C-alpha positions in Angstrom: -44.4 -27.4 39.1 -41.8 -27.9 36.4 -39.4 -30.6 37.3 -35.7 -29.7 36.9 -33.9 -31.4 34.0 -31.4 -34.1 34.9 -27.8 -33.6 33.9 -28.0 -36.6 31.4 -31.0 -35.2 29.7 -29.2 -31.7 29.4 -26.2 -33.4 27.9 -28.3 -35.2 25.4 -30.2 -32.0 24.5 -26.9 -30.1 24.0 -25.4 -32.8 21.9 -28.5 -33.0 19.8 -28.4 -29.2 19.2 -24.7 -29.5 18.2 -25.6 -32.2 15.7 -28.3 -29.9 14.1 -26.1 -26.8 13.8 -22.5 -28.2 13.2 -22.1 -29.4 9.7 -18.3 -30.2 10.1 -18.4 -33.8 11.4 -14.9 -33.7 13.0 -15.7 -30.4 14.8 -19.0 -32.0 16.0 -17.2 -34.9 17.5 -14.8 -32.6 19.4 -17.9 -30.5 20.6 -19.4 -33.7 21.9 -16.4 -34.5 24.0 -16.2 -30.9 25.3 -19.9 -31.2 26.4 -19.2 -34.4 28.3 -16.2 -32.6 30.1 -18.3 -29.5 30.9 -21.6 -31.1 31.9 -20.5 -34.4 33.5 -17.0 -33.8 34.6 -15.6 -36.5 32.4 -11.9 -35.9 31.7 -10.0 -36.8 28.6 -11.9 -38.5 25.8 -11.6 -39.7 22.3 -13.5 -40.7 19.2 -11.5 -43.4 17.5 -12.4 -44.5 14.0 -11.5 -47.6 12.0 -9.8 -47.2 8.6 -9.2 -50.5 7.1 -7.0 -52.3 9.6 -6.0 -49.1 11.3 -7.6 -47.3 14.3 -7.0 -43.5 14.4 -8.0 -40.9 16.8 -10.3 -38.6 14.9 -11.3 -36.2 17.6 -10.0 -35.8 21.2 -10.4 -33.6 24.3 -7.8 -32.9 26.9 -5.0 -34.7 25.1 -1.6 -33.7 23.9 -0.3 -34.3 20.5 2.2 -37.0 21.7 -0.8 -38.8 23.4 -2.8 -38.7 20.2 0.1 -40.4 18.4 -0.1 -43.2 20.9 -3.7 -43.7 19.9 -3.0 -44.8 16.4 -2.4 -48.5 16.0 -3.3 -51.5 14.0 -6.1 -53.9 14.9 -4.6 -57.0 16.6 -1.9 -55.0 18.3 -4.3 -54.1 21.2 -5.2 -50.7 22.5 -2.9 -48.9 24.8 -4.9 -46.9 27.3 -3.9 -43.2 27.3 -4.3 -42.7 31.1 -2.3 -45.6 32.3 0.7 -47.1 30.5 0.4 -50.4 32.4 -3.0 -51.4 31.1 -4.4 -52.8 27.8 -8.0 -53.2 26.6 -9.4 -55.7 24.2 -8.6 -55.5 20.6 -11.4 -53.7 18.6 -13.4 -56.8 17.5 -13.9 -57.9 21.1 -15.8 -54.7 21.9 -18.8 -56.3 20.3 -18.8 -59.0 23.0 -18.0 -56.6 25.9 -19.1 -53.0 25.1 -17.2 -51.5 27.9 -13.7 -51.7 29.4 -13.4 -50.4 32.9 -10.3 -49.8 35.0 -10.2 -48.4 38.5 -6.5 -48.2 38.8 -4.8 -44.8 39.4 -2.5 -43.1 37.0 0.4 -40.6 37.1 -1.9 -38.1 35.5 -4.6 -38.1 38.1 -4.6 -37.7 41.9 -7.7 -39.8 42.3 -9.0 -43.0 40.9 -10.2 -42.9 37.3 -12.3 -45.3 35.2 -11.6 -45.7 31.5 -15.0 -46.4 29.7 -15.0 -47.4 26.1 -18.2 -48.1 24.1 -18.5 -49.1 20.4 -19.6 -46.8 17.5 -22.0 -48.7 15.3 -23.3 -47.6 11.9 -25.6 -49.8 9.8 -24.7 -52.8 12.0 -21.0 -52.2 11.3 -18.4 -51.5 14.0 -16.7 -48.2 12.8 -14.9 -47.1 15.9 -15.2 -46.3 19.6 -16.1 -43.5 22.0 -13.8 -43.5 25.1 -13.6 -41.2 28.2 -11.8 -41.1 31.5 -14.3 -40.9 34.4 -13.4 -39.8 37.9 -14.8 -42.4 40.3 -15.7 -42.6 44.0 -17.9 -44.9 46.1 -21.1 -43.4 44.8 -20.3 -43.6 41.2 -22.6 -45.7 39.0 -20.4 -47.0 36.2 -23.2 -49.0 34.6 -25.2 -45.7 34.3 -22.3 -44.0 32.8 -21.9 -46.8 30.2 -25.5 -46.6 29.3 -25.3 -42.8 28.7 -22.2 -43.2 26.5 -23.8 -45.9 24.5 -26.8 -43.5 23.8 -24.3 -40.7 22.9 -22.4 -43.1 20.6 -25.7 -44.1 18.9 -26.7 -40.6 18.1 -23.2 -39.5 17.0 -22.7 -42.6 14.8 -23.8 -40.8 11.7 -21.3 -38.0 12.3 -18.5 -40.5 12.9 -19.5 -42.4 9.7 -19.3 -39.0 7.7 -15.8 -38.5 9.1 -14.9 -41.9 7.8 -16.5 -41.1 4.3 -14.6 -37.8 4.1 -11.3 -39.5 4.8 -12.1 -42.3 2.4 -13.1 -39.8 -0.3 -10.0 -37.8 0.4 -7.8 -40.8 0.1 -9.6 -41.8 -3.1 -9.0 -38.4 -4.6 -5.4 -38.6 -3.7 -5.1 -41.9 -5.3 -6.9 -40.8 -8.4 -4.7 -37.7 -8.5 -1.6 -39.8 -8.4 -3.0 -42.0 -11.1 -3.5 -38.9 -13.2 -0.1 -37.7 -12.4 1.4 -41.1 -13.4 -0.6 -41.0 -16.5 0.7 -37.4 -17.4 4.2 -38.2 -16.2 5.0 -39.1 -19.8 4.1 -35.6 -20.9 7.3 -33.6 -21.7 8.1 -30.9 -19.2 5.1 -28.5 -18.5 2.8 -29.6 -21.3 -0.9 -30.1 -20.2 -3.2 -32.5 -22.0 -4.0 -36.1 -22.3 -6.2 -36.4 -25.5 -5.2 -38.8 -28.3 -3.8 -36.1 -30.5 -1.5 -34.7 -27.8 -0.3 -38.2 -26.9 0.9 -38.4 -30.5 2.7 -35.1 -30.1 4.3 -36.3 -26.8 5.6 -39.4 -28.5 7.0 -37.4 -31.4 8.7 -35.0 -28.9 10.3 -37.9 -27.1 11.5 -39.4 -30.4 13.2 -36.3 -31.8 14.5 -34.6 -28.7 17.7 -36.6 -28.1 18.9 -35.9 -31.7 20.0 -32.7 -33.3 17.4 -33.0 -36.2 15.7 -29.9 -37.5 12.1 -29.8 -36.4 9.2 -27.9 -38.0 6.3 -27.3 -35.6 3.0 -26.5 -37.4 -0.3 -25.4 -36.0 -2.7 -22.5 -35.5 -1.9 -19.5 -33.5 -2.1 -20.1 -29.8 -1.9 -23.9 -29.9 1.4 -23.9 -28.0 4.1 -24.3 -30.6 6.7 -22.6 -28.5 5.9 -24.9 -25.6 6.7 -27.9 -27.7 9.9 -26.2 -28.8 10.9 -25.7 -25.2 9.9 -29.3 -24.4 12.2 -30.6 -27.1 15.1 -28.5 -25.7 14.4 -29.6 -22.2 14.7 -33.2 -23.2 17.8 -32.8 -25.3 21.5 -32.7 -24.6 21.4 -28.9 -25.1 19.0 -28.2 -22.3 21.7 -26.3 -20.3 22.9 -24.4 -23.4 21.4 -21.2 -24.8 17.8 -21.2 -26.1 17.4 -18.3 -28.4 13.9 -17.4 -30.0 13.0 -14.9 -32.7 9.6 -14.1 -33.9 10.0 -13.4 -37.6 6.5 -11.9 -37.9 7.1 -9.4 -35.1 10.0 -7.5 -36.9 10.0 -5.2 -40.0 11.4 -7.1 -43.1 14.5 -5.0 -43.2 15.4 -5.9 -39.6 14.9 -9.6 -39.6 18.2 -10.4 -41.3 20.1 -8.1 -38.9 18.3 -9.7 -35.9 19.1 -13.2 -37.1 22.7 -12.8 -38.2 23.8 -9.6 -36.7 25.4 -6.5 -38.3 28.7 -4.5 -38.4 28.9 -0.9 -37.3 27.9 1.4 -40.2 26.1 -1.5 -42.2 23.1 0.7 -42.5 21.6 3.9 -41.1 21.3 3.6 -37.3 23.9 0.8 -37.0 26.2 2.7 -34.6 27.7 -0.4 -33.1 28.4 -4.0 -34.1 25.6 -6.3 -33.1 25.6 -10.1 -32.3 22.8 -11.9 -34.1 20.6 -14.6 -32.7 22.3 -17.3 -34.6 25.7 -16.4 -33.1 24.2 -16.0 -29.6 22.7 -19.5 -29.8 26.1 -21.2 -30.5 26.1 -24.5 -28.8 22.5 -24.3 -28.0 19.1 -24.1 -29.8 17.8 -21.5 -32.2 14.0 -21.2 -32.5 12.4 -19.2 -35.3 8.7 -18.6 -34.8 6.4 -17.7 -37.8 9.1 -18.7 -40.3 6.6 -18.4 -43.1 6.8 -14.7 -42.9 10.5 -14.5 -43.9 11.4 -12.6 -47.1 12.8 -14.5 -50.0 16.2 -12.9 -49.6 16.4 -13.9 -45.9 15.2 -17.4 -46.8 18.3 -17.8 -49.1 20.7 -16.9 -46.4 18.8 -19.1 -43.8 19.0 -22.1 -46.1 22.8 -21.7 -46.4 23.0 -21.4 -42.6 21.0 -24.6 -42.2 23.1 -26.5 -44.6 26.6 -25.2 -43.8 26.2 -23.8 -40.2 27.9 -20.7 -41.5 26.8 -17.1 -42.0 28.0 -13.5 -42.4 26.9 -10.5 -40.5 25.1 -7.7 -42.4 27.8 -5.4 -43.8 30.6 -8.0 -43.4 32.3 -10.6 -45.8 33.7 -12.5 -42.8 32.3 -16.0 -42.6 31.3 -17.1 -39.1 30.4 -20.6 -37.8 27.7 -21.4 -35.2 26.8 -24.9 -33.9 23.1 -24.7 -33.3 20.1 -27.0 -33.1 17.4 -25.5 -35.3 13.7 -25.5 -34.5 11.0 -23.6 -36.5 7.3 -23.0 -36.3 4.6 -21.5 -38.5 0.8 -21.1 -38.4 0.7 -20.5 -42.2 0.2 -23.0 -45.0 3.7 -23.4 -46.4 2.5 -25.5 -49.4 0.2 -22.6 -50.5 3.0 -20.2 -50.1 5.3 -22.3 -52.3 2.7 -22.4 -55.0 2.5 -18.6 -54.8 6.4 -18.5 -55.0 6.5 -16.8 -51.6 8.3 -19.7 -49.9 11.4 -21.5 -51.2 10.8 -25.2 -51.9 14.4 -26.2 -51.0 14.2 -24.4 -47.6 10.8 -26.2 -46.9 12.3 -29.6 -47.5 15.4 -28.6 -45.4 13.0 -27.6 -42.5 10.5 -30.5 -42.9 12.8 -33.2 -41.7 10.7 -33.9 -38.6 7.3 -32.2 -38.7 5.1 -31.9 -35.6 1.5 -30.8 -36.0 -0.2 -29.2 -33.0 -4.1 -29.8 -33.0 -6.5 -26.9 -32.5 -8.1 -26.7 -29.1 -11.5 -27.4 -30.6 -10.2 -30.9 -31.5 -9.0 -31.4 -27.9 -12.4 -31.5 -26.1 -11.3 -33.8 -23.3 -8.4 -31.3 -22.5 -10.4 -28.2 -22.3 -11.4 -28.5 -18.6 -7.9 -29.9 -17.7 -6.3 -26.8 -19.2 -8.9 -24.5 -17.6 -8.1 -25.9 -14.1 -4.4 -25.6 -14.9 -4.8 -21.9 -15.7 -6.9 -21.3 -12.7 -4.2 -22.6 -10.4 -1.7 -20.5 -12.3 -3.8 -17.3 -11.9 -4.6 -18.1 -8.3 -0.8 -17.9 -7.6 -0.4 -14.8 -9.8 -3.3 -12.7 -8.2 -3.4 -14.4 -4.8 -6.9 -15.7 -5.3 -8.5 -18.9 -4.1 -10.8 -20.1 -6.9 -11.3 -23.8 -6.5 -13.8 -24.9 -9.2 -15.9 -24.2 -12.3 -19.7 -24.2 -12.1 -21.7 -26.6 -14.3 -22.9 -23.8 -16.6 -19.3 -22.4 -16.9 -18.1 -25.9 -17.9 -21.0 -26.1 -20.5 -19.8 -22.7 -22.0 -16.2 -23.8 -22.2 -17.1 -27.1 -23.9 -19.5 -25.6 -26.4 -17.2 -22.7 -27.6 -15.2 -23.2 -30.8 -12.0 -21.5 -29.5 -10.6 -19.7 -32.6 -7.8 -18.5 -30.4 -6.9 -21.9 -29.1 -5.1 -22.3 -25.8 -4.0 -18.8 -25.7 -7.6 -17.6 -25.7 -8.6 -20.1 -23.0 -5.7 -18.9 -20.8 -6.9 -15.3 -21.2 -10.5 -16.3 -20.5 -9.4 -18.0 -17.3 -7.3 -14.9 -16.2 -10.4 -12.7 -16.7 -12.7 -15.2 -14.9 -10.3 -15.5 -11.8 -10.1 -11.7 -11.6 -13.9 -11.3 -11.7 -14.8 -14.2 -9.4 -16.3 -13.1 -6.1 -16.1 -16.4 -4.4 -14.3 -19.8 -4.8 -16.2 -20.6 -8.0 -16.1 -19.4 -11.6 -19.6 -18.9 -12.8 -20.9 -18.4 -16.4 -21.1 -14.7 -15.9 -17.3 -14.5 -15.1 -16.5 -15.6 -18.6 -16.1 -13.2 -21.5 -19.1 -12.1 -23.5 -17.8 -14.0 -26.6 -18.5 -17.3 -24.8 -22.0 -16.3 -23.8 -23.6 -15.8 -27.3 -26.4 -18.0 -28.4 -24.1 -20.1 -30.6 -21.8 -21.0 -27.6 -24.1 -21.2 -24.6 -24.6 -24.7 -23.2 -27.3 -24.1 -20.6 -28.7 -20.8 -19.6 -29.4 -19.2 -22.9 -28.8 -22.0 -25.5 -29.5 -21.7 -29.1 -32.9 -23.4 -28.7 -33.8 -20.8 -26.0 -33.1 -17.9 -28.3 -36.7 -16.9 -28.4 -37.7 -18.5 -25.0 -40.1 -16.4 -22.8 -38.7 -14.3 -20.0 -40.1 -16.5 -17.3 -38.3 -19.5 -18.8 -35.0 -17.8 -18.8 -35.6 -16.4 -15.3 -36.3 -20.0 -14.0 -33.1 -21.2 -15.5 -31.1 -18.5 -13.9 -32.8 -19.1 -10.5 -32.0 -22.8 -10.9 -28.3 -22.1 -11.5 -28.2 -19.8 -8.4 -29.9 -22.4 -6.1 -27.8 -25.2 -7.5 -24.4 -23.5 -7.0 -25.5 -22.3 -3.4 -26.3 -25.9 -2.4 -23.0 -27.1 -3.9 -21.0 -24.5 -1.9 -22.7 -25.7 1.3 -22.2 -29.4 0.6 -25.8 -30.2 0.1 -27.1 -28.4 3.2 -30.3 -26.8 1.8 -30.8 -24.7 5.0 -27.4 -23.1 4.9 -27.8 -22.5 1.1 -31.2 -20.8 1.8 -29.6 -18.6 4.5 -27.0 -17.4 2.0 -29.7 -16.6 -0.5 -32.0 -15.0 2.0 -34.6 -17.7 1.7 -36.4 -19.8 4.4 -36.0 -23.7 4.2 -39.7 -23.9 3.4 -39.4 -21.5 0.5 -36.2 -23.3 -0.6 -38.0 -26.6 -0.9 -40.9 -24.9 -2.6 -38.6 -23.3 -5.3 -36.6 -26.5 -5.7 -39.9 -28.5 -6.4 -41.1 -25.8 -8.7 -37.8 -25.9 -10.6 -37.5 -29.6 -10.8 -34.6 -29.9 -8.4 -34.4 -32.9 -6.1 -32.4 -33.1 -2.9 -29.6 -35.0 -4.5 
């Protein structure tokens, strides 16, 4: 005849099952306390973990938030029991000498006598915390038996408690690293992103010229962020609260650029039905930023040179001379020296503009900033499209790092916008990136240049390796959970991992 299972064995069985199925260490500790309450009638309980010189309640059952706050204290202060305000236990190091602290006094929270039992949590011969419970007692209660049971439970939950400690330590380390990075980047003017050597030079130049009213010429390829630099200069200047007026010289027909820049009188030309204030006049007291200044016509260049020198101008169709106090910033992606040789850009204007030049590096020369910028744009697109993309896959990182980025930062932003929109989970994979990044010349892993003529089975194995690796990452190394997501048994997962050369790490 089958013997009935004792309550203690049943408790250990249920706790063991919880350890197998629950991957969240904090939830597991809470479940253990709930099992003790349900199966053995033990009342309020806590798992208290040690973090440096501080003890903190990591999981509890049957306690209010106020009582949890009382459970956080520094080693050496003593432990205030949460069922009786008049008693104290040993400080935490003493638990090695006396693994239990029993108290048979009553409390305002209980009608009957209650024992407070506390046993140590040991991991790798190190004391990492305590497991404590409130136990109703009567004349038949065997407290030594209860302590022995709690010590067994503390032993089998020690790994979970240690995992909680590691998670907290890792989180604290990440916060510290994040703060260090923020401190490192705090010297970056305004919203600029990047920390490579080339950008550090740019940041230093921005800080040097911003407080003055000197004319700045920002040079660099299309999409490198020249307007961002202009805004950074303004934000660090005394004119930051004054008008900031921009004009893209390449976006307007030649016959309208002068009118947009200096304004026009009514009837100055066909279609001029009203007087119009120009950008130079609108920027009075503030900053005027001319983008793509290399596209100006020679006639407009003459008038611009006079404005830069005298700060005076006339509207189109008027002889009245107007004055405007502006800080002048200009940008171009063209080679002005070549334009001067071809007599398409005035030398005197160039020298007047080139007082303080700032050169923006191409993104291809900012390798260490590519992932930093990509993560910045992911956060930006998450807010814009209400998505929750958290990371880039290894293969996606390889693609981003191996691409030559002819469109610079603007192209990277567009790529990340597309990737966030097409992402089906919290990760951007290589197939979420635009086709231009997935050619044989830019692929870093799945279909690299060396694999251009690789057999089908080799490419299939690489794709399978990526799917398995990403699934394991999403489940924090839990191979069984990754297999369930992929519809593969644990045995088959191990077989495929061995076949593909993937180890458990």
